[in-house]
Backbone as numpy.savetxt, mean C-alpha at the origin, in Angstrom:
# Nx Ny Nz CAx CAy CAz Cx Cy Cz
8.44 9.42 -14.72 7.97 7.87 -13.59 8.03 6.33 -13.99
9.15 5.84 -13.18 9.40 4.74 -14.05 8.91 3.46 -13.00
8.65 3.89 -11.44 8.20 3.11 -9.96 7.68 3.98 -8.72
7.14 3.22 -8.28 6.60 3.45 -6.86 7.46 5.23 -6.30
8.65 5.00 -6.23 9.55 5.65 -5.23 10.13 7.11 -5.93
9.41 7.13 -7.47 9.71 7.78 -8.41 7.93 8.90 -8.59
6.83 7.97 -7.94 6.00 8.74 -8.05 5.97 9.68 -6.71
6.80 9.18 -6.01 6.65 9.90 -4.66 7.42 10.87 -4.70
8.17 11.20 -5.29 9.24 12.25 -5.78 8.70 12.92 -6.10
7.86 12.65 -7.14 7.19 13.53 -8.06 6.12 14.21 -7.29
5.63 13.89 -6.60 4.59 14.54 -5.67 5.72 15.38 -4.90
6.72 15.35 -3.70 7.15 16.31 -3.48 7.89 17.18 -4.07
8.20 16.74 -5.88 8.68 17.87 -6.02 7.35 19.04 -6.52
6.61 18.56 -6.70 5.36 19.08 -7.25 5.00 20.18 -5.66
5.61 19.93 -4.91 5.02 20.40 -3.57 6.20 21.69 -3.18
7.20 21.48 -3.70 8.30 22.50 -3.83 8.18 23.05 -4.46
8.03 22.16 -5.92 7.28 23.70 -7.62 6.85 24.88 -6.85
5.51 24.43 -6.05 4.42 25.80 -5.51 4.91 26.18 -4.31
6.17 25.58 -3.50 6.75 26.35 -2.66 5.44 26.42 -1.27
5.16 25.02 -1.46 3.79 24.88 -0.08 4.64 23.91 0.81
4.20 24.25 2.11 4.81 23.50 3.01 3.57 22.46 3.56
3.67 20.95 4.08 2.59 20.55 4.28 1.16 21.13 4.92
1.57 21.97 5.87 0.56 22.53 6.23 0.19 23.10 5.62
0.50 23.92 4.63 -0.09 24.83 4.04 -1.06 24.03 2.41
-0.61 23.09 2.78 -1.02 21.81 1.08 -2.48 21.55 2.17
-2.37 21.33 3.52 -3.57 20.37 4.14 -4.46 21.51 4.58
-3.82 23.10 4.57 -4.84 23.79 4.58 -5.76 24.66 3.39
-5.18 24.12 1.88 -5.64 24.54 0.96 -6.86 23.57 0.52
-6.22 22.03 1.09 -7.23 20.95 0.65 -8.66 20.88 1.21
-9.80 20.87 -0.02 -11.17 21.30 0.47 -11.75 20.33 0.64
-11.17 19.12 0.71 -12.10 17.74 0.46 -11.75 17.14 2.11
-10.97 17.52 2.88 -10.72 17.27 3.89 -10.00 15.58 3.90
-9.88 15.14 2.71 -8.87 13.83 2.29 -7.55 13.91 3.52
-6.65 15.06 3.28 -5.26 14.89 3.76 -5.06 15.76 4.81
-4.15 15.32 5.70 -3.76 15.03 6.88 -2.10 15.52 6.94
-1.41 16.41 7.90 -0.28 16.17 7.51 0.28 15.08 8.08
-0.35 14.60 8.77 0.49 12.78 9.22 0.13 12.21 7.92
-0.82 11.96 7.38 -0.88 11.36 6.21 0.38 11.65 4.98
0.20 12.80 4.69 0.86 13.28 4.05 2.33 13.01 4.01
2.74 13.21 5.21 4.23 12.84 5.51 4.45 11.40 5.59
3.72 10.32 6.07 4.09 9.00 6.15 3.81 8.52 4.86
2.95 9.11 3.81 2.82 8.75 2.11 4.25 9.13 2.36
4.93 10.13 1.74 6.08 11.00 1.05 6.69 10.27 1.59
6.92 9.52 2.62 8.40 9.03 3.63 7.83 7.72 3.10
6.97 7.51 2.31 6.65 5.89 1.70 5.87 4.49 3.13
6.17 5.47 3.73 5.44 4.43 4.84 3.88 4.07 5.36
3.19 5.03 4.01 1.64 4.63 4.01 1.41 4.85 2.15
1.08 3.21 1.86 0.52 3.67 0.76 -0.52 4.99 0.23
-0.38 5.51 -0.90 -1.13 6.91 -1.48 -2.03 6.03 -2.14
-3.26 6.36 -1.44 -4.77 6.32 -1.93 -4.96 7.54 -2.63
-5.62 7.00 -4.14 -6.41 7.97 -5.24 -6.92 9.26 -5.14
-7.61 8.92 -3.56 -8.15 10.11 -3.30 -7.77 10.86 -2.57
-6.40 10.63 -2.26 -5.30 11.62 -1.03 -4.29 12.29 -2.46
-4.04 11.20 -3.49 -3.13 12.13 -4.25 -3.98 12.66 -5.48
-5.35 12.62 -5.86 -5.99 14.06 -6.51 -6.45 14.86 -5.38
-6.84 14.97 -4.30 -6.89 15.85 -2.86 -5.51 16.67 -3.20
-3.93 16.08 -3.10 -2.84 16.62 -3.04 -2.46 17.70 -4.23
-2.38 16.93 -5.24 -2.59 18.03 -6.52 -3.41 18.86 -6.58
-4.44 18.80 -6.42 -5.74 20.03 -6.74 -5.10 21.06 -5.58
-4.62 20.56 -4.57 -3.81 21.63 -3.60 -3.05 22.16 -3.92
-2.30 21.54 -4.88 -0.63 22.08 -5.52 -0.93 22.98 -6.42
-2.54 23.12 -6.94 -3.05 24.17 -7.64 -2.63 23.74 -9.46
-2.43 22.42 -9.44 -2.92 21.90 -10.85 -3.47 22.29 -11.59
-3.73 22.27 -12.67 -5.13 22.06 -13.61 -5.30 20.84 -13.96
-6.88 20.70 -14.31 -7.86 19.32 -14.27 -6.92 18.21 -15.35
-6.40 18.69 -16.29 -6.06 18.13 -17.23 -4.63 17.26 -16.50
-3.87 18.29 -15.81 -2.71 17.78 -15.00 -3.17 16.52 -13.53
-4.52 16.86 -13.48 -5.20 16.26 -12.39 -5.46 14.97 -13.01
-5.84 14.78 -13.97 -6.01 13.49 -15.29 -4.89 12.20 -15.28
-3.38 13.55 -15.22 -2.27 12.98 -15.65 -1.81 12.07 -14.31
-1.99 12.46 -13.07 -1.76 11.79 -11.87 -3.03 11.06 -11.70
-3.75 10.96 -12.01 -4.55 9.22 -11.90 -4.10 8.51 -12.54
-3.81 8.62 -13.86 -3.29 7.76 -14.31 -1.57 6.79 -13.97
-1.20 8.05 -13.37 0.08 7.58 -12.95 0.35 6.98 -12.34
-1.11 7.32 -11.27 -1.10 6.33 -9.73 -2.00 4.93 -9.99
-2.84 5.12 -10.90 -3.31 3.49 -11.46 -2.13 2.53 -11.98
-1.16 3.66 -12.84 -0.32 2.44 -12.78 0.84 1.89 -11.43
1.32 3.44 -11.42 2.54 2.80 -10.09 1.91 2.55 -8.47
1.17 3.32 -8.26 0.80 3.36 -7.00 -0.24 2.28 -6.51
-1.31 2.41 -7.22 -2.01 0.96 -7.65 -1.81 -0.52 -7.24
-0.84 -0.92 -7.95 -0.17 -1.71 -7.82 0.67 -2.04 -6.64
1.95 -1.26 -6.37 2.65 -0.47 -5.25 1.13 -1.58 -3.78
0.50 -0.87 -3.79 -0.61 -0.75 -2.62 -1.20 -2.73 -2.79
-1.19 -2.70 -3.97 -2.11 -4.15 -3.58 -0.85 -5.19 -3.33
0.18 -5.04 -3.69 1.58 -6.11 -3.18 1.65 -5.72 -1.90
1.86 -4.10 -0.93 1.78 -4.00 0.27 0.86 -5.05 1.10
-0.31 -5.32 0.72 -1.42 -5.60 1.58 -1.72 -6.97 0.94
-0.73 -7.46 0.10 -0.34 -8.75 -0.11 0.69 -9.82 1.08
1.59 -8.91 1.20 2.50 -9.50 2.17 2.26 -9.14 3.29
1.30 -8.23 3.71 0.52 -8.00 5.02 -0.43 -9.66 4.93
-1.11 -9.67 3.96 -2.09 -10.79 4.16 -0.85 -12.40 4.04
0.16 -12.05 3.65 0.82 -13.09 3.39 1.62 -13.38 5.29
2.10 -12.18 5.23 2.56 -12.23 6.98 1.37 -12.77 8.35
0.24 -12.45 7.92 -0.85 -12.93 8.67 -1.47 -14.60 8.45
-1.12 -14.89 7.41 -1.31 -16.39 6.88 -0.49 -16.84 7.47
0.75 -16.84 7.80 2.26 -17.72 8.16 1.97 -17.44 9.97
1.54 -16.15 10.12 1.83 -16.17 12.02 0.56 -17.13 12.35
-0.81 -17.35 11.35 -1.69 -18.50 11.59 -1.07 -19.63 11.55
-0.69 -20.02 11.00 -0.22 -21.47 10.59 0.62 -21.87 11.60
1.43 -20.98 11.93 2.96 -21.37 12.82 2.07 -21.58 14.04
1.48 -20.63 14.42 0.39 -20.43 15.77 -0.64 -22.06 16.19
-0.96 -22.49 14.70 -1.35 -23.67 14.89 -0.32 -25.11 15.04
0.42 -24.84 14.63 1.49 -25.84 14.67 2.27 -25.59 15.80
2.12 -24.78 16.69 2.71 -24.60 18.03 1.75 -25.21 18.85
0.66 -24.76 18.38 -0.56 -25.30 19.41 -0.43 -27.37 19.57
-0.26 -27.66 18.03 -0.58 -28.81 17.87 0.82 -29.66 18.84
1.78 -29.26 18.62 3.30 -29.43 19.16 2.62 -29.63 20.73
2.17 -28.42 21.51 1.75 -28.02 22.60 1.42 -29.39 23.09
0.05 -29.35 22.25 -1.02 -30.53 22.76 -0.79 -31.85 22.78
0.72 -32.19 22.13 1.00 -33.42 21.78 2.41 -33.70 22.30
3.04 -32.72 22.48 4.50 -33.32 22.92 5.27 -33.20 21.47
4.79 -33.01 20.35 5.34 -33.66 19.15 4.58 -32.88 18.19
5.43 -33.16 16.77 4.25 -32.62 15.40 3.64 -34.29 15.48
2.47 -33.72 15.29 1.83 -35.35 14.88 2.46 -35.14 13.18
2.60 -36.36 12.42 2.91 -36.90 11.03 2.47 -36.46 9.85
1.37 -37.07 9.54 0.58 -36.60 8.78 -0.03 -34.83 8.81
-0.70 -34.85 9.92 -1.07 -33.71 10.24 -0.25 -32.24 9.82
1.26 -32.49 10.49 1.82 -31.43 9.91 2.31 -31.62 8.99
2.27 -32.45 8.01 2.31 -32.33 6.47 1.47 -31.58 5.82
0.62 -32.08 6.10 -0.16 -31.55 5.65 -0.53 -29.64 5.66
-0.35 -29.38 7.18 -0.39 -28.15 7.43 0.96 -27.42 6.72
1.76 -27.78 6.54 3.25 -27.34 6.17 2.47 -26.85 4.09
1.67 -27.87 4.29 1.30 -27.25 2.56 0.06 -26.71 2.33
-0.11 -26.39 3.62 -1.39 -24.80 3.27 -1.13 -23.80 3.84
0.12 -23.96 4.15 0.94 -23.02 4.59 1.37 -21.93 3.39
1.30 -20.77 3.50 1.49 -19.62 1.90 2.92 -19.40 2.20
3.43 -19.83 0.62 5.06 -19.42 0.35 5.06 -18.53 -0.35
6.45 -17.70 -0.43 6.84 -16.96 -1.27 6.67 -17.18 -2.46
6.51 -18.06 -3.05 6.39 -18.83 -4.08 5.10 -18.33 -5.12
4.33 -18.39 -3.83 2.51 -18.39 -4.18 2.90 -16.21 -4.76
2.25 -15.36 -5.69 1.97 -14.63 -6.27 1.00 -13.97 -5.72
0.96 -12.77 -5.67 -0.72 -11.93 -5.08 -1.44 -12.04 -6.50
-1.63 -13.70 -7.03 -2.17 -14.05 -7.96 -4.01 -13.13 -8.22
-4.57 -13.58 -6.31 -5.50 -14.12 -6.41 -6.35 -12.24 -6.48
-5.57 -11.44 -6.23 -5.55 -9.83 -6.11 -6.37 -9.37 -7.28
-6.86 -8.44 -7.06 -7.30 -8.21 -8.30 -7.15 -7.70 -9.26
-7.42 -6.64 -10.52 -6.26 -6.26 -11.33 -6.11 -5.11 -11.71
-7.24 -4.40 -11.15 -7.91 -3.06 -11.68 -8.08 -2.01 -10.37
-8.26 -1.50 -10.48 -8.59 -0.10 -9.20 -9.84 -0.19 -9.71
-10.82 0.03 -8.22 -12.29 0.05 -8.09 -12.43 1.58 -8.47
-13.66 2.16 -8.89 -13.88 3.71 -8.89 -15.05 3.47 -8.69
């Protein structure tokens, strides 16, 4: 597994190897962390896989505890950074919308953008050049 899509593909293959439907997988889960909608959304790439979900998923597939540890390591290496990046992109979009709304209100208030205020607001708006550097570096346990 080299990236997050490979990780999701490997999860799906694990289910197929054990000849389990999503419904059967959810039925086997003893933690209550798995629902059919969650499993389906994660496998389609529509939601990020949490560590608790991955552990419940692989245990429901009947793998050994040693294999569960390997899946946890794979999650930390591939899925956690993906999840952080997705959160960063949502935050960036929210901040940009807030910035655009402030500028729109200022323009509506004065009929035109206020020069120095406008330049200052543009500097405050997050850009693509900023990376998710302020985001944590490792998963919380």
